[in-house]
N, C-alpha and C positions, 0 to 999 in steps of 0.2 A: 530884476527883483533885488531888493536890498537885503543885506544880511540881517538875520535875527540872532541876537546874542543873549543867551540866558546864563545867569550866574546865580548860584545859590548853594546853600548848605545841603549836603546829601545825607540820606538815610539808606544805609546798605542793609537790605533785608537778608539777614543770615540766620541760620538755625543755631541751636545751642552749641553745636560743634564748630561754628564759624564758617560754614559753607553757605554759599548763596542758595536761597530757597528757589527751587524750580517748580514749574507747573502750577503756579499760584492761579487758582481758578476764580471766576467771578463771584462765586459764593463765599470764598475766603476774603475777597476784596470787599464785598458788600453782601451781607447775609440776607437770605430771602425773607427773614422775619420782618424786614423793614421795607419791603417792596411797596407797601401801602402808602409810603410817604411820596408826595408829588412835588414838594417844595425843595428845590435843590439846596437851599441854604441849610436845611435840616439834615441833609444826607452826610455831610462831612464828619459829623460826630461818630459815624459808624464805619468809617474807612478802616479797612484791615482788621475790623473787630472780630473776625472769625479766623484769623491767621495766628496759629499758636506762637506765643512769644511776642506778638506785636499788637495785642488787643488795646494797648494804651497809646498807640501811634497817634490817633486823632488829637489827644490831649497835648502831645509834645510837638507836633508839627506846626510850622509857621508858614505864612504866605511867602512864596519864593523858594521854598525847599524843593529838592529834587529826590525822587525815589529811585533806588538802584536795586534791581532784582535779577534772578536767574532766568534761564531760557523759558520760553512759552508763557510769558506773563499774560494773564487775562484769558486763559483757556476756558472753554466751556460755553456758556450761554451768550446770547446777544444782549445781556443785561446792561442797559445804558447807565443805570445807577452806579455801576462799577467804574465808570468814567466820571460821572457827575459828583461822586463823593470827593474825589481829588480836586475837582474844580472848585467845590464848595470850600475846601481848605486853602485854596490858593496855591496848590502844588504847581510848580513851574514846568516840570517835565518828569517823565518816567524813562529810565534807562534800563535796557535789558538786551541780551543777545538776540532774542526773538520774542514775538508776541503772537497771541492767538489772532488769527486773521480778522475776525469780526471785531475784536477789541481794538486792534490797530486802526481799523477803518473808523470805528465809532469815536476813538480818541482824536484822530486828525479832523474828522468832521465837526467835532466839538471844540477844536482849537486847543487841545491838550497835546503838546509835543511829546511824541514817543520816539525815543532815540534807540536805534539798533546798533549796539556796540558788541561785536563778536568776541572781543578779547577781555571783556570785563571780569570774567571769572579768573583769568590769569592775573589780573591786577589785584584782585582780592587775595588770592593765594600768595602773591608776592609781597603782600603788605604795602602796596602802592596806593591803596584806596581804602578808606574806612569811614564809618559814619562820622559826621561833623566836618569832614573835609569840604572845602568849597570847590565846586566844579564850574568851569566856564564852557559853554557849548555854543558853537557857531553852526546854525542849522543848515545854511546854504552850502558851506564848504566842508562840513563834516569834521571840523577841527575842534578838539576838546583839550582841556587843560585842568589838571588838579592844581589849583592855585596854591594850596598849602605846601605842596611838595615840589612845585615848579616842574611838573612832568606833563608832557604832551602826549596825546593819543589821537587816533582817527576813528570815526564812526561813519556809518552810512549816511550821506547827506540827504536832505529832503529834496524831492523833485520840485520843479517850479510851481506846479499846481498845489502840491502840499504846502509849500511856503505861502502861496497866495491865500489859501484857506486859513492858515494859522494867522496871517497878518490881518485878514478880514474879520477875525473873531469867530470863525466857524463857517460851515458849508452854506447855511442859509444866507448869511451876510455876503459871502462870496458870490453866490448866485444872484443876489439882489444887485450887486455892483455890476455884474455882467449885463443886466437888463437896462442899465442906464445908458 
Protein backbone atom coordinates (compact mmCIF):
# COMPACT_ATOMS: atom_id res chain seq x y z
CA UNK A 1 0.00 0.00 0.00
CA UNK A 2 1.46 3.35 -0.96
CA UNK A 3 1.73 6.22 1.49
CA UNK A 4 -0.98 8.86 1.55
CA UNK A 5 0.35 12.30 2.49
CA UNK A 6 -2.02 15.09 3.47
CA UNK A 7 -0.82 18.62 3.96
CA UNK A 8 -2.99 21.57 4.82
CA UNK A 9 -3.75 24.54 7.03
CA UNK A 10 -5.28 23.55 10.33
CA UNK A 11 -8.22 24.86 12.31
CA UNK A 12 -7.77 24.14 16.02
CA UNK A 13 -11.22 23.99 17.62
CA UNK A 14 -10.67 25.69 20.97
CA UNK A 15 -13.09 27.34 23.34
CA UNK A 16 -12.92 30.97 24.50
CA UNK A 17 -10.30 29.98 27.10
CA UNK A 18 -8.03 28.33 24.53
CA UNK A 19 -8.76 24.71 25.46
CA UNK A 20 -9.50 22.06 22.85
CA UNK A 21 -13.23 21.47 22.67
CA UNK A 22 -14.05 17.90 23.68
CA UNK A 23 -17.12 15.75 23.09
CA UNK A 24 -18.23 17.64 19.98
CA UNK A 25 -21.33 15.71 19.03
CA UNK A 26 -22.90 15.22 15.64
CA UNK A 27 -25.59 17.82 16.36
CA UNK A 28 -22.89 20.45 16.95
CA UNK A 29 -21.15 19.37 13.75
CA UNK A 30 -24.33 19.33 11.67
CA UNK A 31 -27.55 20.61 13.25
CA UNK A 32 -30.67 18.48 12.92
CA UNK A 33 -32.52 21.46 11.42
CA UNK A 34 -30.78 20.67 8.10
CA UNK A 35 -31.28 16.91 7.98
CA UNK A 36 -33.81 17.36 5.19
CA UNK A 37 -30.98 18.27 2.78
CA UNK A 38 -29.90 15.31 0.67
CA UNK A 39 -27.45 17.05 -1.69
CA UNK A 40 -23.97 16.79 -0.13
CA UNK A 41 -22.83 19.96 -1.90
CA UNK A 42 -25.35 21.97 0.15
CA UNK A 43 -24.31 20.50 3.50
CA UNK A 44 -20.92 22.20 3.82
CA UNK A 45 -22.36 25.60 4.61
CA UNK A 46 -23.72 24.22 7.90
CA UNK A 47 -20.53 22.52 9.16
CA UNK A 48 -19.96 23.34 12.85
CA UNK A 49 -22.87 25.79 12.66
CA UNK A 50 -24.12 24.62 16.05
CA UNK A 51 -20.74 24.75 17.84
CA UNK A 52 -20.37 27.82 20.03
CA UNK A 53 -17.68 30.15 18.72
CA UNK A 54 -17.33 28.27 15.42
CA UNK A 55 -20.58 29.12 13.63
CA UNK A 56 -18.66 30.92 10.85
CA UNK A 57 -16.28 28.00 10.20
CA UNK A 58 -17.87 27.06 6.87
CA UNK A 59 -17.34 30.57 5.49
CA UNK A 60 -13.65 30.55 6.45
CA UNK A 61 -12.65 26.97 5.61
CA UNK A 62 -10.98 26.13 2.30
CA UNK A 63 -10.48 22.84 0.47
CA UNK A 64 -7.47 21.01 1.87
CA UNK A 65 -7.86 22.37 5.40
CA UNK A 66 -7.47 20.10 8.44
CA UNK A 67 -9.71 20.24 11.53
CA UNK A 68 -8.12 19.61 14.95
CA UNK A 69 -10.40 18.89 17.92
CA UNK A 70 -10.49 17.41 21.41
CA UNK A 71 -11.29 13.87 22.44
CA UNK A 72 -14.47 12.03 21.45
CA UNK A 73 -15.08 14.03 18.27
CA UNK A 74 -18.32 13.00 16.57
CA UNK A 75 -20.02 11.56 19.64
CA UNK A 76 -23.71 10.90 19.46
CA UNK A 77 -25.83 9.73 16.59
CA UNK A 78 -24.87 7.94 13.39
CA UNK A 79 -25.67 11.10 11.42
CA UNK A 80 -23.82 10.71 8.08
CA UNK A 81 -24.30 14.43 7.37
CA UNK A 82 -21.75 15.15 10.12
CA UNK A 83 -19.15 13.57 7.84
CA UNK A 84 -20.62 14.77 4.54
CA UNK A 85 -20.57 18.45 5.55
CA UNK A 86 -16.76 18.31 5.85
CA UNK A 87 -16.45 16.44 2.56
CA UNK A 88 -18.56 19.14 0.92
CA UNK A 89 -16.09 21.77 2.13
CA UNK A 90 -13.12 19.72 0.92
CA UNK A 91 -11.71 19.23 4.44
CA UNK A 92 -8.68 16.96 4.01
CA UNK A 93 -8.66 15.35 7.48
CA UNK A 94 -9.88 15.59 11.05
CA UNK A 95 -7.39 15.17 13.91
CA UNK A 96 -8.40 14.35 17.49
CA UNK A 97 -7.24 12.12 20.34
CA UNK A 98 -10.33 9.94 19.88
CA UNK A 99 -13.58 9.76 17.93
CA UNK A 100 -17.06 8.48 18.49
CA UNK A 101 -16.97 4.89 17.18
CA UNK A 102 -19.75 5.33 14.63
CA UNK A 103 -18.36 8.67 13.44
CA UNK A 104 -14.91 7.14 12.93
CA UNK A 105 -16.34 4.29 10.87
CA UNK A 106 -18.59 6.60 8.82
CA UNK A 107 -15.64 8.89 8.09
CA UNK A 108 -13.32 6.10 6.94
CA UNK A 109 -16.09 4.53 4.86
CA UNK A 110 -16.62 7.92 3.20
CA UNK A 111 -12.86 8.45 2.61
CA UNK A 112 -12.52 11.27 5.15
CA UNK A 113 -9.25 10.61 7.01
CA UNK A 114 -9.73 10.75 10.77
CA UNK A 115 -6.40 10.92 12.57
CA UNK A 116 -6.07 9.68 16.16
CA UNK A 117 -3.32 11.73 17.83
CA UNK A 118 -3.29 11.15 21.58
CA UNK A 119 -0.90 14.02 22.41
CA UNK A 120 -2.63 16.80 20.47
CA UNK A 121 -3.88 18.45 23.67
CA UNK A 122 -0.31 18.63 25.03
CA UNK A 123 0.78 20.32 21.81
CA UNK A 124 -1.98 22.93 22.09
CA UNK A 125 -1.15 23.67 25.75
CA UNK A 126 2.55 23.90 24.86
CA UNK A 127 1.88 26.38 22.03
CA UNK A 128 3.31 23.94 19.47
CA UNK A 129 0.17 24.01 17.33
CA UNK A 130 -2.35 26.71 16.56
CA UNK A 131 -4.88 27.54 13.88
CA UNK A 132 -3.32 28.45 10.53
CA UNK A 133 -0.26 26.21 11.07
CA UNK A 134 0.36 23.76 8.23
CA UNK A 135 0.28 20.09 9.11
CA UNK A 136 1.70 17.23 7.07
CA UNK A 137 0.22 13.80 7.84
CA UNK A 138 1.50 10.45 6.53
CA UNK A 139 -1.39 8.04 7.03
CA UNK A 140 0.44 4.70 6.58
CA UNK A 141 3.34 5.45 8.90
CA UNK A 142 1.62 7.72 11.42
CA UNK A 143 4.22 10.44 10.97
CA UNK A 144 3.11 14.04 11.33
CA UNK A 145 4.83 17.39 11.10
CA UNK A 146 3.93 20.94 11.98
CA UNK A 147 5.54 22.46 8.89
CA UNK A 148 5.50 26.03 10.25
CA UNK A 149 7.43 25.09 13.39
CA UNK A 150 9.47 22.20 11.96
CA UNK A 151 8.21 19.88 14.73
CA UNK A 152 7.49 16.17 14.27
CA UNK A 153 4.93 13.99 16.03
CA UNK A 154 3.46 10.51 15.78
CA UNK A 155 -0.17 9.47 15.53
CA UNK A 156 -1.97 6.15 15.14
CA UNK A 157 -1.28 4.95 11.59
CA UNK A 158 -4.09 3.67 9.39
CA UNK A 159 -4.50 -0.05 8.86
CA UNK A 160 -4.03 -1.48 5.38
CA UNK A 161 -7.79 -1.81 4.85
CA UNK A 162 -8.43 1.74 6.07
CA UNK A 163 -5.79 3.05 3.66
CA UNK A 164 -7.27 1.04 0.81
CA UNK A 165 -10.74 2.46 1.51
CA UNK A 166 -9.36 6.02 1.61
CA UNK A 167 -7.36 5.49 -1.60
CA UNK A 168 -10.40 4.01 -3.36
CA UNK A 169 -12.50 7.05 -2.45
CA UNK A 170 -14.76 5.23 -0.01
CA UNK A 171 -16.07 1.83 1.01
CA UNK A 172 -18.36 1.34 -2.00
CA UNK A 173 -15.54 2.05 -4.45
CA UNK A 174 -13.24 -0.24 -2.46
CA UNK A 175 -15.79 -3.08 -2.56
CA UNK A 176 -16.29 -2.53 -6.30
CA UNK A 177 -12.52 -2.88 -6.82
CA UNK A 178 -12.56 -6.19 -4.96
CA UNK A 179 -15.23 -7.52 -7.35
CA UNK A 180 -12.99 -7.03 -10.37
